[in-house]
VEXDREN-2710 file (C-alpha; in Angstrom, 1 decimal):
% VEXDREN-2710
k/r/px/py/pz
1/MET/167.9/169.6/141.4
2/TRP/164.6/167.9/142.0
3/ARG/164.1/167.7/138.2
4/LYS/167.4/166.1/137.8
5/GLY/166.8/163.6/140.7
6/GLY/163.4/162.9/139.3
7/LEU/164.8/162.1/135.9
8/VAL/167.4/159.9/137.4
9/LEU/164.8/158.1/139.4
10/ALA/162.5/157.8/136.3
11/ALA/165.4/156.4/134.3
12/LEU/166.2/153.9/137.1
13/MET/162.6/152.8/137.4
14/GLY/162.4/152.5/133.6
15/GLY/165.5/150.3/133.6
16/ILE/164.1/148.0/136.3
17/LEU/160.5/147.8/135.0
18/GLY/161.7/147.5/131.4
19/GLY/164.2/144.7/132.1
20/CYS/161.5/142.1/131.9
21/THR/159.9/141.2/128.5
22/ALA/156.4/139.7/128.4
23/PRO/156.4/136.2/126.8
24/ALA/154.5/135.6/123.6
25/ASP/150.9/134.4/123.9
26/GLN/150.5/130.6/123.9
27/SER/147.5/128.8/122.4
28/GLY/146.7/125.1/123.0
29/VAL/144.3/122.6/124.5
30/LEU/143.3/122.8/128.1
31/ASN/142.0/119.7/130.0
32/LEU/140.0/121.4/132.8
33/SER/138.5/119.4/135.6
34/GLY/137.2/120.2/139.1
35/GLN/134.9/119.6/142.0
36/LEU/132.1/121.8/143.3
37/VAL/131.8/121.7/147.0
38/THR/130.2/123.5/149.9
39/GLY/132.2/125.6/152.4
40/GLN/132.5/122.5/154.5
41/GLY/133.9/120.5/151.6
42/ALA/130.9/118.4/150.8
43/PRO/130.4/117.7/147.1
44/ILE/127.4/119.3/145.3
45/ALA/125.9/116.9/142.8
46/GLY/123.7/117.7/139.8
47/GLU/124.6/121.4/139.6
48/SER/125.0/123.2/136.3
49/ILE/128.0/125.5/135.9
50/ARG/128.7/127.6/132.8
51/ILE/132.4/127.9/132.1
52/VAL/133.9/130.5/129.8
53/PHE/137.5/131.3/128.9
54/GLY/139.0/134.7/128.5
55/SER/140.1/133.8/125.0
56/ASP/136.6/132.9/123.9
57/ALA/134.6/135.3/121.7
58/ASP/132.6/137.6/123.8
59/PRO/133.8/136.0/127.1
60/ARG/131.6/138.2/129.3
61/GLY/128.5/137.6/127.3
62/ALA/125.7/135.3/128.7
63/ALA/125.7/133.0/125.7
64/SER/129.5/132.2/125.7
65/GLY/131.3/129.1/126.9
66/GLN/130.1/125.6/127.8
67/THR/127.8/124.3/130.5
68/VAL/128.7/121.3/132.5
69/THR/126.8/119.3/135.2
70/THR/128.5/117.9/138.2
71/ASP/128.3/114.2/138.9
72/ASP/127.5/112.4/142.1
73/GLU/130.9/113.4/143.6
74/GLY/130.4/117.0/142.4
75/ARG/133.0/116.6/139.7
76/PHE/133.1/118.0/136.2
77/ALA/135.4/118.1/133.2
78/LEU/135.8/119.6/129.8
79/THR/138.4/120.2/127.1
80/ALA/138.8/123.5/125.3
81/GLU/141.1/125.5/123.0
82/VAL/142.5/128.4/125.1
83/THR/145.0/131.2/124.7
84/ARG/147.2/132.3/127.6
85/LYS/148.2/136.0/127.3
86/GLY/151.8/136.9/127.9
87/ARG/152.3/139.7/130.4
88/THR/154.6/140.9/133.2
89/ILE/153.5/141.2/136.9
90/PRO/155.1/142.3/140.2
91/LEU/155.5/139.9/143.0
92/ASP/157.1/140.8/146.3
93/ASN/158.7/144.0/144.9
94/TRP/156.4/146.2/142.8
95/LEU/159.5/147.7/141.1
96/VAL/160.5/144.3/139.7
97/ARG/158.2/142.6/137.2
98/HIS/158.2/138.9/136.2
99/PRO/157.1/137.2/133.0
100/SER/153.7/135.4/133.2
101/LEU/151.2/133.6/131.1
102/LEU/147.7/134.6/132.0
103/LEU/144.8/132.1/131.8
104/GLU/141.3/133.6/132.5
105/ILE/138.4/131.4/133.3
106/GLY/134.8/132.4/134.3
107/PHE/132.5/130.2/136.3
108/GLU/128.8/131.2/136.3
109/MET/126.8/130.3/139.4
110/GLU/124.0/131.7/141.4
111/LEU/124.5/134.4/144.0
112/ARG/121.5/135.3/146.2
113/GLY/119.1/134.2/143.4
114/ARG/121.0/136.1/140.7
115/PRO/123.5/134.8/138.1
116/ALA/127.1/135.8/138.9
117/LEU/130.2/135.2/136.9
118/TYR/133.2/134.4/139.1
119/TRP/136.2/135.6/137.0
120/VAL/139.5/133.9/137.9
121/GLU/142.9/134.9/136.7
122/PHE/145.6/132.2/136.8
123/ASP/149.1/133.6/136.3
124/TYR/151.6/131.0/135.4
125/VAL/154.8/132.4/136.8
126/ALA/158.0/130.3/136.8
127/SER/157.0/127.0/138.6
128/ASN/153.9/128.4/140.3
129/ILE/150.3/129.5/139.6
130/LEU/149.1/132.7/141.2
131/ARG/145.3/133.2/141.4
132/GLY/143.0/136.2/141.7
133/ILE/139.1/136.2/141.7
134/GLY/136.3/138.6/141.4
135/ALA/132.5/138.4/141.1
136/TYR/130.5/140.1/138.3
137/LEU/126.8/140.5/137.7
138/PRO/125.2/141.2/134.3
139/ASP/124.5/144.7/133.2
140/ASP/121.4/145.9/131.3
141/ALA/122.7/144.2/128.1
142/GLY/123.4/140.9/129.9
143/ASN/127.2/141.2/129.9
144/PHE/128.8/140.1/133.2
145/VAL/130.9/143.3/133.7
146/THR/129.4/144.8/136.9
147/PRO/131.4/144.0/140.0
148/LEU/130.0/143.6/143.5
149/THR/130.3/146.8/145.6
150/PHE/133.0/146.5/148.2
151/HIS/132.6/148.5/151.4
152/ASP/136.1/149.1/152.8
153/ARG/135.0/150.3/156.2
154/GLU/133.0/147.2/156.9
155/HIS/135.1/144.9/154.8
156/ALA/131.9/143.5/153.2
157/TRP/130.2/143.4/149.8
158/SER/126.8/144.3/148.5
159/MET/124.9/143.8/145.3
160/PRO/125.8/146.5/142.7
161/GLY/123.4/149.5/142.6
162/ASP/122.2/148.8/146.1
163/PRO/124.7/150.6/148.4
164/SER/122.4/150.5/151.4
165/GLY/121.4/146.9/150.9
166/MET/122.4/143.8/152.8
167/ARG/126.1/143.3/153.4
168/MET/127.8/140.0/152.5
169/THR/131.0/138.9/154.3
170/GLY/132.2/137.2/151.1
171/ILE/131.6/137.2/147.4
172/GLY/129.9/133.8/147.5
173/ALA/132.4/131.4/146.0
174/ASP/136.1/130.7/145.6
175/VAL/138.2/128.8/143.1
176/MET/141.4/127.1/144.2
177/VAL/144.0/125.1/142.3
178/GLU/144.1/121.5/143.3
179/ASP/146.6/120.2/140.6
180/TRP/148.1/121.4/137.4
181/GLU/150.6/120.5/134.7
182/ASP/152.1/123.1/132.3
183/SER/153.0/122.4/128.7
184/GLU/156.6/121.9/127.9
185/ASP/155.9/122.6/124.3
186/PRO/156.7/126.2/123.5
187/GLU/154.2/126.0/120.6
188/GLY/151.4/125.4/123.1
189/GLY/150.9/121.7/124.0
190/PRO/148.1/120.3/126.2
191/LEU/147.6/121.8/129.7
192/MET/146.0/120.2/132.7
193/LEU/144.2/122.2/135.4
194/ASP/142.2/120.7/138.3
195/VAL/140.3/123.1/140.6
196/ILE/138.1/123.1/143.7
197/VAL/135.1/125.4/143.3
198/MET/133.8/126.2/146.7
199/ARG/130.4/127.8/147.2
200/HIS/130.4/129.8/150.4
201/VAL/127.5/130.1/152.9
202/PHE/128.1/133.6/153.9
203/GLU/126.7/135.7/156.7
204/VAL/124.6/138.7/155.8
205/ARG/125.0/142.0/157.7
206/GLU/122.1/144.4/157.8
END
């Protein structure tokens, strides 16, 4: 009886999860702009930021991407060829998936005297953009693939490989969407994305 019910449930879940098809990948030009600010919103001028895209060759490597320098108002801009990956993601209900185009962008900045790559996932879902972010440090080969260590009990982070080290109340930065325009061209026309890159001043817990 359990087997039968399990098969019915599996079939039902398969029908729900399989009802959504991932869209095809889309390649095109992205006009990316942004402003680097402090946690209080003050612009940070003259700062270099390396920016890399998930569709670049070797995106987690230290030599990939482009480096920009912020102007007097903390602003920067660049244009790049990018590919958004088609996938499906859950929203409010994990049983129901929705089509999305994923744009991945990495921003390399300093974190406690060490280089860190803030990897941001922008999911273009219907008429919205959903965002997720993580911080990665370089491994022995120089690839930014080592995440900060999260301590669930304290809800704090520490540098990888140093579990007893100082605790940070945040990952050091955040990236938020300020404005955006999607392409109406199914073949992948120009995209526009404007972001706020906020560098946090975090508390350190011993």
